[in-house]
C-alpha positions in Angstrom: 21.0 70.2 -11.0 18.0 70.4 -8.7 16.8 66.9 -9.8 20.3 65.4 -9.2 20.4 66.9 -5.7 16.9 65.6 -4.9 18.0 62.1 -6.0 21.1 62.2 -3.8 19.1 63.2 -0.8 16.6 60.4 -1.4 19.4 57.9 -1.8 21.1 59.0 1.5 17.7 58.8 3.3 17.0 55.2 2.2 20.6 54.1 3.0 20.3 55.5 6.6 17.0 53.7 7.1 18.5 50.5 5.9 21.5 50.7 8.3 19.2 51.5 11.2 17.1 48.5 10.5 20.2 46.2 10.4 21.3 47.5 13.7 17.9 46.9 15.3 17.9 43.3 14.0 21.4 42.6 15.3 20.5 44.0 18.8 17.4 41.7 18.9 19.5 38.6 18.0 22.0 39.0 20.9 21.0 36.8 23.9 20.2 38.7 27.0 21.3 37.3 30.4 18.4 37.2 32.9 19.0 39.2 36.0 18.4 37.5 39.3 16.2 39.4 41.8 17.6 40.3 45.1 21.3 40.1 44.1 23.9 42.9 43.7 26.2 42.8 40.7 29.8 42.7 41.9 31.7 41.9 38.7 35.1 43.7 38.5 35.1 44.4 42.3 37.8 42.8 44.5 37.0 41.2 47.8 33.2 41.2 47.4 30.9 38.3 46.7 27.3 38.2 45.6 25.1 39.1 48.6 21.6 37.8 48.9 19.3 40.7 49.9 16.1 38.7 50.3 17.0 37.6 53.8 17.9 41.2 54.9 14.8 42.9 53.2 12.1 43.6 55.7 8.8 41.8 55.0 5.5 43.7 54.9 3.2 42.7 57.7 -0.4 41.9 56.6 -3.1 43.0 59.0 -5.8 40.4 59.5 -9.3 41.6 59.8 -10.9 40.9 63.2 -13.9 38.6 63.0 -16.5 38.5 65.7 -16.6 34.9 66.9 -20.3 35.1 67.7 -21.2 36.0 64.0 -20.1 32.8 62.3 -21.2 31.7 58.7 -23.8 29.4 60.2 -25.4 32.0 62.5 -25.8 34.6 59.7 -29.4 34.8 58.5 -30.4 35.1 54.8 -31.2 38.8 55.2 -27.7 39.5 56.5 -26.0 37.5 53.7 -27.9 39.2 50.9 -26.3 42.3 49.4 -28.1 45.6 49.6 -30.5 46.0 46.6 -29.4 48.6 44.1 -31.8 50.7 42.0 -32.8 49.4 38.6 -30.2 50.4 36.1 -31.1 51.5 32.6 -30.8 48.8 29.9 -31.0 49.2 26.1 -34.4 48.7 24.5 -33.2 45.6 22.6 -33.0 43.8 26.0 -36.7 44.4 26.7 -38.6 41.6 24.9 -42.0 43.4 24.7 -40.5 46.5 23.0 -38.6 44.3 20.5 -41.8 42.4 19.8 -43.8 45.6 19.2 -41.0 47.2 17.0 -41.3 44.3 14.5 -44.9 45.5 13.6 -43.4 48.7 12.1 -41.7 49.1 8.7 -38.3 50.8 8.5 -39.7 53.7 6.4 -42.5 54.3 8.9 -42.7 58.1 9.7 -43.6 57.2 13.3 -40.1 55.6 13.9 -38.4 58.6 12.3 -40.3 60.9 14.7 -39.3 58.7 17.7 -35.7 58.7 16.7 -35.6 62.5 16.5 -37.1 62.6 20.1 -34.5 60.1 21.5 -31.4 61.4 19.8 -32.4 65.0 18.8 -31.6 64.4 15.1 -32.7 62.4 12.1 -30.9 59.4 10.5 -31.2 57.1 7.5 -34.3 54.8 7.3 -32.0 51.7 7.1 -30.6 52.1 10.6 -33.6 53.7 12.4 -34.9 50.5 14.1 -31.4 49.4 15.2 -30.6 52.8 16.7 -33.9 52.8 18.6 -33.2 49.3 20.0 -29.7 50.5 21.1 -31.2 53.4 23.1 -30.4 53.0 26.8 -31.6 56.3 28.3 -30.6 60.0 27.9 -27.1 61.2 28.6 -26.3 62.0 32.3 -26.4 65.7 33.0 -25.4 67.7 36.1 -28.1 68.1 38.8 -29.1 71.6 37.5 -29.3 70.7 33.8 -31.0 67.4 34.3 -34.3 69.0 35.2 -34.0 71.4 32.2 -33.5 68.5 29.9 -36.5 66.7 31.3 -38.7 69.8 30.8 -37.4 70.2 27.3 -38.5 66.6 26.3 -41.8 67.0 28.1 -42.5 70.2 26.1 -41.7 68.4 22.9 -44.1 65.7 23.6 -46.9 68.1 24.7 -46.5 70.4 21.7 -45.6 68.1 18.8 -47.3 64.8 19.7 -51.0 64.2 19.8 -52.7 62.0 22.4 -53.2 59.1 20.0 -49.5 59.2 19.1 -48.6 59.2 22.8 -50.8 56.2 23.5 -49.2 54.4 20.5 -45.8 55.2 22.0 -46.9 53.8 25.4 -48.0 50.6 23.7 -44.6 50.3 21.9 -42.6 50.9 25.1 -44.9 48.8 27.3 -46.1 51.7 29.4 -49.6 52.1 30.7 -51.6 54.2 28.1 -54.3 55.3 30.6 -54.7 58.9 31.9 -54.6 62.4 30.6 -52.0 63.8 28.1 -49.8 65.2 30.9 -49.8 62.0 32.8 -48.8 60.1 29.7 -45.9 62.5 29.1 -44.6 62.1 32.7 -44.7 58.3 32.5 -42.9 58.3 29.1 -40.2 60.8 30.3 -39.5 58.7 33.4 -39.2 55.5 31.3 -36.9 57.1 28.7 -34.6 58.4 31.4 -34.0 54.8 32.8 -35.6 52.1 30.5 -36.5 49.0 32.5 -38.4 45.9 31.5 -41.8 45.6 33.2 -42.3 42.0 32.0 -40.1 39.0 31.8 -39.6 36.9 28.6 -41.9 34.1 29.9 -44.8 36.6 30.5 -44.3 38.0 27.0 -44.3 34.6 25.3 -47.4 33.5 27.3 -49.4 36.5 26.2 -51.5 35.8 23.1 -51.0 38.9 20.9 -54.0 40.0 19.0 -54.1 42.7 16.3 -55.8 45.1 18.7 -53.0 44.8 21.4 -50.2 45.6 19.0 -49.3 49.3 18.6 -49.9 49.3 14.9 -51.3 46.3 13.0 -49.8 45.4 9.7 -53.2 45.4 7.9 -55.4 48.4 8.5 -59.1 48.6 7.7 -60.0 51.8 5.8 -62.7 53.9 7.4 -66.2 53.8 5.9 -65.9 57.3 4.5 -62.8 56.4 2.4 -64.1 53.1 1.0 -64.0 52.8 -2.7 -67.4 53.3 -4.2 -68.4 51.5 -7.4 -68.2 53.8 -10.5 -71.5 55.5 -11.3 -73.2 54.4 -14.5 -73.7 57.0 -17.2 -77.3 58.0 -17.6 -78.6 57.7 -21.1 -79.6 61.2 -22.3 -83.0 61.5 -24.0 -82.5 62.4 -27.7 -85.0 65.3 -27.2 -82.6 67.1 -24.9 -79.5 66.5 -27.0 -77.9 69.4 -28.9 -78.6 69.3 -32.7 -75.7 68.2 -34.9 -73.8 71.1 -36.6 -74.1 71.7 -40.3 -71.6 70.2 -42.8 -69.3 72.0 -45.3 -69.8 71.6 -49.0 -66.5 69.7 -49.2 -67.8 67.2 -46.6 -70.9 66.5 -48.9 -68.5 66.1 -51.8 -66.3 63.5 -49.9 -69.4 61.6 -48.7 -70.6 61.2 -52.3 -67.3 60.3 -54.0 -65.2 58.5 -51.4 -66.6 55.0 -51.6 -66.7 55.0 -55.4 -63.0 55.9 -55.8 -61.9 53.5 -53.1 -63.7 50.5 -54.7 -62.5 51.2 -58.3 -58.8 51.7 -57.7 -58.4 49.6 -54.5 -56.9 52.6 -52.7 -56.4 53.1 -49.0 -58.4 55.7 -47.0 -55.5 58.3 -46.9 -54.7 57.9 -50.7 -58.4 58.3 -51.6 -58.6 61.5 -49.4 -55.5 63.0 -51.2 -57.0 62.4 -54.7 -60.4 63.9 -53.6 -58.6 67.0 -52.2 -56.8 67.5 -55.6 -60.0 67.1 -57.5 -61.9 69.6 -55.3 -59.1 72.2 -55.8 -59.4 71.9 -59.6 -63.3 72.2 -59.6 -65.0 75.4 -60.7 -67.7 77.3 -58.8 -70.4 75.9 -61.1 -69.3 72.3 -60.3 -69.3 73.1 -56.6 -72.8 74.7 -56.6 -74.9 71.5 -55.9 -72.8 70.9 -52.8 -73.2 74.5 -51.6 -77.0 74.2 -51.9 -76.9 71.0 -49.7 -74.8 73.0 -47.2 -77.4 75.8 -47.0 -80.3 73.3 -46.5 -78.3 71.7 -43.7 -77.7 75.0 -42.0 -81.5 75.8 -42.0 -82.1 72.4 -40.5 -79.6 73.2 -37.7 -81.2 76.6 -36.9 -84.7 75.1 -36.6 -83.5 72.2 -34.3 -81.5 74.7 -32.2 -84.6 76.9 -31.6 -86.7 73.8 -30.6 -83.9 72.7 -28.2 -83.7 76.2 -26.6 -87.5 76.1 -26.0 -87.4 72.7 -24.3 -84.5 73.8 -22.0 -86.3 77.0 -20.9 -89.4 74.9 -20.0 -87.2 72.4 -18.1 -85.4 75.2 -16.1 -88.8 76.8 -15.2 -90.1 73.5 -13.9 -87.0 73.0 -11.7 -87.2 76.5 -10.3 -90.9 76.0 -9.4 -90.0 72.7 -7.6 -87.3 74.3 -5.5 -89.6 77.2 -4.5 -92.2 74.7 -3.4 -89.7 72.8 -1.3 -88.5 75.9 0.4 -92.1 76.9 1.2 -92.8 73.5 2.8 
């Protein structure tokens, strides 16, 4: 029942819209008779004709400005003809050719541009539109007389606290402002420029200048300082065999493998891993009497290691004593 009632309501709604549309089309198709201005409609009235009201309507009088006959167009001098000069209005940075030229030296992902954007707009943005938004900047928003000074002080404090002198000089190069003076002087010059950006040079002057990599705010290719230059890799010094640690003693199993490995590999044409597996099985099945010659070799090797280790320790002790004596002599000198 509810669905049927909903369908009926929808049907009535669409029918009403259809009839309203038809009525609107019919009203537009009827020709409208243009009304004449200044005439009174007297249809259906007896003994009255159309009266022209234009003749009876009072006309407005136009007051002509009085001109001094002495001051004619020929007698006016150039100074009088010229309009009073207005103050330089703020323009977007994209209309200043030197700024546009300097911005091209920076990449979009440069952190310096992101820092500048946060100073101009008070917030960060995506790296794709950073340069376009900086070029569209045309001065800070107008504030009332009381708040304008507060806003100016706020920006000056940001520049003083969060920007170094080198960064301020770089910003002056970018915005075509003189980078000479103390830090406070640079801040004042930048704040006045950012309130009302104005071009200090024309396009012809910018084109005539020969731009060198030192003039640009940030050259594309930087030379690394001498301290950070890549040094050639140091050659490894060859250690004297006298000062090397002696080789550790071998196990009896290692002597067994050294003796039998090559013979098995040649006879059966086995790989290295297969030969190792066979030797491990053979060593596991051997008795203590069969393993005895290899244990004797292991004991001899252990004695050799102990003798060489003692000799090495004596050499190191003499070496350390000689070094300590040399350091004492240097300190005394």
